[in-house]
C-alpha positions in Angstrom: 47.2 1.9 -101.1 46.5 5.1 -99.2 46.5 4.8 -95.4 45.8 7.4 -92.8 45.3 7.4 -89.0 41.9 8.4 -87.8 41.6 11.2 -85.3 40.6 10.6 -81.7 37.0 11.5 -82.1 36.1 8.1 -83.4 33.1 7.3 -81.2 33.8 4.0 -79.6 31.0 4.5 -77.1 28.6 4.5 -80.0 29.8 1.0 -81.0 29.4 -0.2 -77.4 25.8 1.1 -77.4 25.1 -0.5 -80.7 26.4 -3.8 -79.5 24.5 -3.7 -76.2 21.3 -2.7 -78.0 21.8 -5.6 -80.3 22.3 -7.9 -77.4 19.2 -6.7 -75.6 17.1 -7.2 -78.8 18.4 -10.7 -79.4 17.8 -11.5 -75.7 14.2 -10.5 -76.0 13.8 -12.6 -79.1 15.2 -15.6 -77.4 12.8 -15.2 -74.4 9.9 -15.0 -76.9 11.1 -18.2 -78.5 11.4 -19.9 -75.2 7.9 -18.8 -74.1 6.3 -19.6 -77.5 8.3 -21.6 -80.0 5.4 -22.0 -82.5 7.2 -19.9 -85.2 10.6 -21.3 -84.5 12.1 -21.1 -87.9 11.3 -17.4 -88.3 12.4 -16.6 -84.8 15.7 -18.4 -85.1 16.3 -16.7 -88.5 15.8 -13.3 -86.9 18.2 -14.2 -84.1 20.8 -15.4 -86.5 20.4 -12.1 -88.5 21.1 -10.1 -85.3 24.1 -12.4 -84.5 25.6 -11.4 -87.9 25.1 -7.8 -87.1 27.0 -8.3 -83.9 29.9 -9.8 -85.9 29.9 -6.7 -88.1 30.3 -4.4 -85.1 33.3 -6.4 -83.8 34.9 -6.2 -87.3 34.3 -2.5 -87.5 35.9 -1.9 -84.1 38.8 -4.3 -84.8 39.5 -2.4 -88.0 39.3 1.1 -86.5 41.4 0.5 -83.4 44.8 0.3 -85.1 44.0 3.5 -87.0 42.8 5.6 -84.1 45.3 7.9 -82.5 43.4 8.5 -79.3 40.8 6.2 -77.7 38.5 7.1 -74.8 39.6 4.1 -72.9 42.4 1.5 -73.2 42.3 -0.2 -76.6 42.6 -3.6 -75.1 39.5 -2.9 -72.9 37.6 -1.7 -76.0 38.2 -5.0 -77.7 37.4 -7.0 -74.6 34.1 -5.3 -74.1 32.8 -5.6 -77.7 34.0 -9.3 -77.8 32.3 -10.1 -74.5 29.1 -8.6 -75.8 29.5 -10.6 -79.1 30.3 -13.8 -77.2 27.0 -13.4 -75.2 25.1 -13.0 -78.5 26.9 -16.0 -80.0 25.8 -18.1 -77.0 22.2 -17.0 -77.4 22.2 -17.7 -81.1 23.8 -21.1 -80.5 21.1 -22.0 -77.9 18.3 -20.9 -80.3 19.9 -23.0 -83.1 20.2 -26.0 -80.9 16.5 -25.7 -79.9 15.7 -25.7 -83.6 18.1 -28.6 -84.6 16.8 -30.7 -81.7 13.2 -30.0 -82.8 12.2 -28.9 -79.3 8.4 -28.3 -79.0 8.0 -28.0 -75.3 10.4 -25.7 -73.4 11.5 -26.8 -69.9 11.1 -24.4 -67.0 14.8 -24.0 -66.3 15.3 -22.8 -69.9 12.6 -20.1 -69.5 14.1 -19.0 -66.2 17.5 -18.7 -67.8 15.9 -16.7 -70.7 14.4 -14.3 -68.2 17.8 -13.9 -66.5 19.4 -13.2 -69.8 17.0 -10.4 -70.6 17.5 -9.0 -67.1 21.3 -9.0 -67.5 21.1 -7.5 -71.0 18.9 -4.7 -69.8 21.2 -3.8 -66.9 24.2 -4.1 -69.2 22.7 -1.8 -71.8 22.0 0.8 -69.2 25.5 0.4 -67.7 27.1 1.0 -71.1 25.0 4.1 -71.7 26.3 5.4 -68.3 30.0 4.9 -69.2 30.1 8.3 -71.0 29.5 10.3 -67.8 31.5 9.9 -64.6 28.6 11.3 -62.7 26.7 8.2 -63.5 29.4 5.8 -62.3 27.5 5.0 -59.0 24.5 3.9 -61.0 26.6 1.9 -63.3 28.2 0.1 -60.4 24.7 -0.8 -59.1 23.8 -2.2 -62.5 27.0 -4.3 -62.5 26.0 -5.7 -59.1 22.7 -6.7 -60.6 24.4 -8.4 -63.6 26.6 -10.4 -61.2 23.5 -11.4 -59.2 21.7 -12.6 -62.4 24.8 -14.6 -63.3 24.8 -16.2 -59.9 21.1 -17.0 -60.2 21.9 -18.5 -63.6 24.4 -20.8 -62.0 21.8 -22.0 -59.6 19.2 -22.5 -62.3 21.7 -24.5 -64.4 22.7 -26.7 -61.4 19.0 -27.4 -60.6 18.2 -28.1 -64.2 21.1 -30.5 -64.6 20.3 -32.2 -61.3 16.7 -32.9 -62.6 18.1 -34.2 -65.9 20.4 -36.6 -64.0 17.6 -37.8 -61.9 15.6 -38.7 -65.0 18.3 -39.8 -67.4 16.5 -42.8 -68.8 16.0 -40.9 -72.0 19.6 -40.2 -73.1 18.5 -37.9 -76.0 16.5 -35.7 -73.6 19.5 -35.5 -71.3 22.0 -34.6 -74.1 19.9 -32.0 -75.8 18.8 -30.2 -72.6 22.2 -30.3 -71.0 23.6 -28.5 -74.0 20.8 -26.0 -74.2 21.0 -25.1 -70.5 24.8 -24.7 -70.7 24.6 -22.4 -73.7 22.0 -20.2 -72.0 24.0 -20.0 -68.8 27.1 -19.1 -70.8 25.3 -16.0 -72.1 25.0 -14.7 -68.5 28.7 -15.5 -68.0 29.7 -13.4 -70.9 27.6 -10.5 -69.8 29.3 -10.7 -66.4 32.6 -10.5 -68.3 31.4 -7.3 -70.0 30.5 -5.9 -66.6 33.9 -6.7 -65.3 35.5 -4.7 -68.2 33.2 -1.7 -67.4 34.2 -2.0 -63.7 37.9 -1.8 -64.7 37.3 1.1 -67.0 35.6 3.0 -64.2 38.4 2.3 -61.8 41.0 3.5 -64.3 39.1 6.7 -65.1 37.9 7.6 -61.6 
């Protein structure tokens, strides 16, 4: 079997941007589902399709890394970044699937608030990743990372408030179980986007 190393011009930034664009699109689809779950099966099917596309991006990057002589940033950071983006997508897809499995018809307010925070984080992250190519944009990238961290902190608060309300009205154990799981999956998406922001922050420090 013929094997050859790839030259250094493999465009890993393109993969980052494809992954972040995919995350932003799936985030918007999730928010649309939370705001209006009337076409749930079709909405979840589209979200699942995008989740599969995210997996393909990770596989492509994983296959290319060992064969690339020169990478624009540390190979471990490349893998961490695409995996953090994919983990956020996985959390979103899992939350959407749980909503479908649990046959949710009325979405609770904390879930919608978390959905909005997910879109905010994904938007900032997408812009931050586009700014990674140019050191002149690093100051703007740092500001976007701050916003991602703020959204994650807000997500923690929404999760805490939502869980507190569930505990206060835990007479219906099924409602408690399904919404606890949905809330935690939604909040996990903001955690993974913060992880991606942390990788970008380390890359900027290393390349400054």
